[in-house]
C-alpha positions in Angstrom: -0.1 0.1 0.1 1.1 3.6 -1.0 0.2 6.2 1.8 1.1 9.8 0.8 1.8 12.0 4.0 1.4 15.6 3.0 3.7 17.8 5.1 5.2 15.2 6.7 8.4 16.9 7.5 6.7 19.7 10.1 5.8 19.2 14.0 2.8 16.8 13.6 3.8 15.6 10.2 6.8 14.3 11.2 5.9 11.9 14.0 2.7 10.3 11.8 5.7 9.9 9.3 7.8 8.1 12.1 5.4 6.2 13.7 4.3 4.9 10.4 7.5 4.5 9.0 8.2 1.7 11.8 5.1 0.4 12.8 4.0 -0.4 9.4 7.4 -1.7 7.0 4.8 -3.5 4.3 3.7 0.0 3.5 5.2 2.4 1.2 5.6 6.0 3.0 5.6 9.0 0.7 6.1 12.2 2.9 5.4 15.5 0.7 6.7 18.4 2.0 7.4 22.3 0.1 9.9 22.4 3.1 8.4 25.7 3.9 10.1 27.8 7.2 7.9 24.9 9.1 9.2 22.0 7.4 12.5 20.5 8.9 14.1 17.3 7.3 16.1 16.9 10.5 13.3 16.3 12.4 13.1 12.6 10.6 17.2 12.3 10.7 16.3 8.4 12.2 14.4 7.2 9.7 15.6 9.0 6.3 17.0 5.7 5.0 14.6 3.0 5.9 13.4 1.4 2.6 9.8 1.8 2.8 10.1 5.7 3.1 10.7 8.2 0.1 10.9 12.3 0.8 9.3 14.1 -2.1 10.0 18.3 -2.2 7.0 19.2 -3.7 4.5 21.9 -3.3 0.6 21.2 -2.8 -0.2 24.7 -4.5 1.0 23.3 -7.7 -1.5 21.1 -9.5 0.5 20.0 -12.1 3.4 18.8 -9.4 0.4 17.1 -7.2 -1.2 15.4 -10.5 2.5 14.2 -11.6 3.1 12.6 -8.4 0.0 10.7 -7.9 0.3 9.3 -11.4 3.9 8.3 -10.7 3.2 6.4 -7.6 -0.5 5.6 -7.7 -1.0 6.6 -3.7 -3.6 4.2 -2.4 -4.1 6.4 0.7 -3.6 10.0 1.7 -3.0 12.0 5.2 -3.4 15.6 4.5 -1.2 17.2 7.1 0.4 19.9 5.2 -1.0 23.6 6.3 -0.1 27.2 7.1 -1.3 26.9 10.9 -0.2 29.9 12.7 -2.8 32.2 13.8 -0.2 35.4 14.4 0.3 34.7 10.8 -2.7 34.8 9.2 -3.5 37.9 10.3 -1.0 39.6 8.8 -1.0 37.6 5.5 -4.5 35.9 5.0 -3.8 35.1 1.0 -1.1 32.3 1.9 -3.6 30.6 4.2 -6.0 30.3 1.5 -3.9 29.4 -0.9 -2.4 26.4 0.8 -4.9 25.2 3.6 -7.8 25.7 0.7 -6.4 25.4 -2.6 -3.5 23.1 -1.5 -6.1 21.0 -0.3 -8.5 21.1 -3.5 -5.6 20.0 -5.7 -4.9 17.1 -3.7 -8.7 16.0 -3.7 -8.8 16.7 -7.5 -5.5 14.1 -7.8 -7.1 11.6 -5.4 -10.4 12.0 -7.3 -9.2 11.7 -10.7 -6.2 8.7 -9.7 -9.3 6.7 -7.9 -12.4 6.9 -10.0 -12.5 3.7 -10.8 -11.3 1.7 -7.9 -12.3 3.7 -4.8 -12.3 0.1 -2.6 -9.8 0.7 0.2 -8.8 4.4 -0.8 -8.9 6.8 2.0 -8.2 10.7 2.0 -7.9 11.7 5.8 -7.9 15.7 6.4 -6.5 16.4 9.9 -8.0 20.0 10.5 -8.1 22.1 14.1 -10.7 23.0 16.5 -10.4 26.8 15.5 -13.3 25.6 13.3 -15.8 25.6 16.0 -15.2 29.7 17.0 -15.1 30.2 20.8 -16.7 28.8 23.9 -18.1 30.7 27.0 -16.9 29.1 30.1 -19.1 26.0 30.1 -19.2 23.6 27.4 -17.3 21.4 25.0 -16.9 21.4 21.2 -17.8 18.0 19.8 -18.2 16.6 16.5 -22.0 18.1 15.6 -20.7 21.6 17.3 -21.9 24.4 14.1 -19.1 25.9 12.7 -17.9 29.9 13.5 -14.3 30.4 12.9 -12.7 33.9 14.0 -9.7 34.0 12.3 -8.2 33.7 9.1 -6.5 30.7 9.8 -9.7 28.5 11.5 -12.0 30.7 8.4 -9.2 28.7 5.5 -9.5 25.6 7.9 -13.3 25.3 7.6 -13.2 25.7 4.4 -11.3 22.7 3.3 -12.8 20.4 5.8 -15.9 21.4 3.8 -14.5 20.7 0.9 -13.6 17.3 1.7 -16.7 16.4 3.1 -18.7 17.9 -0.6 -16.2 15.1 -2.4 -17.5 12.5 -0.6 -21.1 13.2 -0.9 -20.7 14.3 -4.7 -17.9 12.2 -6.0 -17.7 9.4 -3.7 -14.4 10.3 -2.1 -14.0 7.9 1.0 -12.8 10.4 3.8 -12.0 10.8 7.3 -11.5 13.6 9.5 -10.1 14.8 12.8 -10.0 18.2 14.1 -7.8 18.3 17.3 -6.4 20.8 19.7 -3.1 22.7 20.8 -0.6 20.6 20.0 2.8 20.6 22.3 5.8 18.2 22.4 9.2 17.6 20.4 10.3 19.0 17.1 7.4 21.9 17.3 8.7 25.1 15.5 9.7 27.6 18.1 6.5 30.4 17.3 4.6 28.6 19.3 3.7 29.2 22.7 5.4 26.5 24.5 8.9 25.8 22.5 9.2 29.9 22.3 8.7 30.2 26.1 11.1 27.6 26.8 13.9 28.5 24.1 13.3 32.4 25.7 13.6 31.3 29.5 16.6 29.5 28.6 17.9 32.9 26.9 16.4 34.9 29.8 14.2 37.2 27.2 11.0 38.3 27.9 8.1 35.9 27.6 4.9 37.9 26.1 1.9 36.7 27.1 -1.5 38.4 25.1 -3.9 40.4 27.0 -4.6 39.3 30.5 -3.4 36.0 29.7 -6.9 34.3 30.7 -7.3 32.5 27.3 -8.0 28.9 28.1 -6.6 25.9 25.7 -6.5 22.7 25.8 -3.5 20.8 25.3 -2.8 17.7 23.4 0.6 16.1 23.4 2.2 15.6 19.7 2.8 11.3 20.1 -0.9 11.3 21.4 -2.1 12.5 18.7 -0.1 10.8 16.5 -1.2 7.5 17.6 -4.9 8.6 17.2 -4.3 9.4 13.6 -2.9 5.9 13.9 -6.1 4.5 15.2 -8.8 6.1 12.8 -6.8 5.8 9.6 -6.8 2.1 10.5 -9.9 1.5 12.6 -12.2 4.7 11.5 -15.6 4.8 10.4 -16.0 6.3 6.6 -17.6 9.9 6.5 -16.8 10.3 9.9 -15.7 12.9 12.2 -13.2 12.5 15.2 -12.3 15.6 18.0 -9.0 14.3 19.0 -7.9 16.6 22.9 -6.2 15.8 25.8 -8.5 16.5 28.3 -6.1 19.3 29.4 -7.8 22.5 29.8 -5.3 25.4 30.9 -5.6 28.9 30.9 -2.5 30.8 29.0 -0.8 32.5 32.6 -1.2 29.1 34.4 0.4 27.4 32.1 3.1 29.5 31.4 3.3 29.9 35.1 3.7 26.3 35.4 6.1 26.3 32.3 8.3 28.6 34.5 8.5 26.7 37.6 10.2 23.4 35.9 12.2 25.7 33.9 14.2 27.4 37.0 14.0 23.5 38.0 15.6 22.1 35.0 18.1 25.2 34.9 18.8 25.3 38.5 17.4 28.7 39.0 16.3 30.2 42.0 12.5 29.7 42.0 10.5 32.5 40.5 12.9 33.7 38.3 11.7 32.8 34.8 8.1 34.5 36.2 9.9 37.8 36.3 10.4 37.4 32.4 6.5 37.4 31.8 5.7 40.3 29.8 2.2 41.3 29.2 1.3 42.6 25.2 -1.6 44.2 23.4 -3.7 41.0 22.6 -4.3 39.9 18.9 -7.3 40.8 17.0 -10.2 38.4 17.1 -8.5 36.0 20.0 -11.0 33.5 20.8 -11.6 33.2 24.3 -11.8 29.1 25.2 -11.4 26.0 23.1 -12.1 22.8 24.9 -12.5 19.0 23.0 -14.9 16.4 24.0 -13.1 13.4 22.9 -15.5 10.9 24.2 -16.2 10.3 20.7 -12.8 8.8 19.6 -12.7 6.7 23.0 -16.1 5.4 22.5 -15.3 3.9 19.2 -11.7 3.0 18.8 -10.7 3.1 22.5 -8.3 6.1 21.7 -7.1 8.5 25.1 -4.4 10.3 26.0 -1.1 8.2 27.3 0.0 11.4 29.2 -1.1 13.8 31.8 -0.1 17.6 30.8 2.3 17.9 33.5 4.4 14.6 32.7 4.0 15.8 28.7 4.9 19.3 29.6 7.9 17.7 31.3 9.0 15.3 28.4 8.7 18.2 26.1 11.1 20.4 28.3 13.6 17.8 28.5 13.6 17.2 24.6 14.4 20.8 24.0 16.9 20.9 26.6 18.6 17.8 25.2 18.5 19.1 21.9 19.6 22.9 22.2 21.5 21.9 18.5 18.4 21.4 16.9 16.8 24.4 18.5 19.5 26.7 17.7 20.0 25.4 14.1 15.6 26.3 13.7 16.6 30.0 15.2 19.6 30.7 13.3 17.9 29.1 10.0 20.5 26.6 10.0 18.0 23.8 9.5 16.9 25.2 6.1 19.8 24.2 4.5 19.2 20.3 5.7 17.9 19.6 2.3 20.7 20.6 0.0 23.6 18.7 2.0 21.2 15.3 2.2 19.5 15.4 -1.2 21.7 17.6 -3.4 21.7 14.6 -5.8 
């Protein structure tokens, strides 16, 4: 079976690629990534020489390139993770999010439709999305798979649109599909524009920790390796045309999370208690900032038996340890040196 994983050099994608390459040696895993700023092949150094793994440098925005790869490799199934994902960037450059998240998804759907039109048996288009498509919650309640869409940022609007197109292709063309909507991921290999790796890096360098508004925005947090395991389960055992919400059962206000992270870092770096908290700096809030996200992940638990394997405190501790032990990786990312890895490794 030929499985195409898009965005497989990114944060979540690299963990999914690694899991599939190691767990399913009889699958041929194709990792398609454009290697934009968030794509880092150093994330996959440990599997790059595996016989069942192939890296494809390509851009899902290029329809001719995508169609050519489908014809050449005859992919049986797609796990679609490639996306622009940072809300702040979407506010400054919304069109790039439309191009990648909407048009890029459409290019993949069209290529799959044309390749699979005569035989849909054992085919699947698995689209990974976000809880942000549901909008914002008040003090109570949870997002379920039937919650109405109400996106508030250009990022979430682009992901909501791509979700709708996947479902439309399922209804109109019979495309077998699964969609999962996940909460905030954290863990190893995350690009340090995101909150947790950014703050770990800033604490190490004793730089300010910028907190939007009053810091009381609430998010559900999901350890990335648990997310990869959930994707594996949904891919192999999920029902066609199903949606699964994947969350960590971990609601944290940003400011409370940051203070826990500061305490862990002070202990790990052998600094006096409270040292890192002094770096907290409140900054002007961003436009359209959703107050609270919270995922009800009971469906995937009931149907597929998935649940998080670690508590948030355990996962956060593992994450801090990974970044402190992999300071070369972090320095390569912050300096931009990681972008030279493709040329060094694949120059032929």
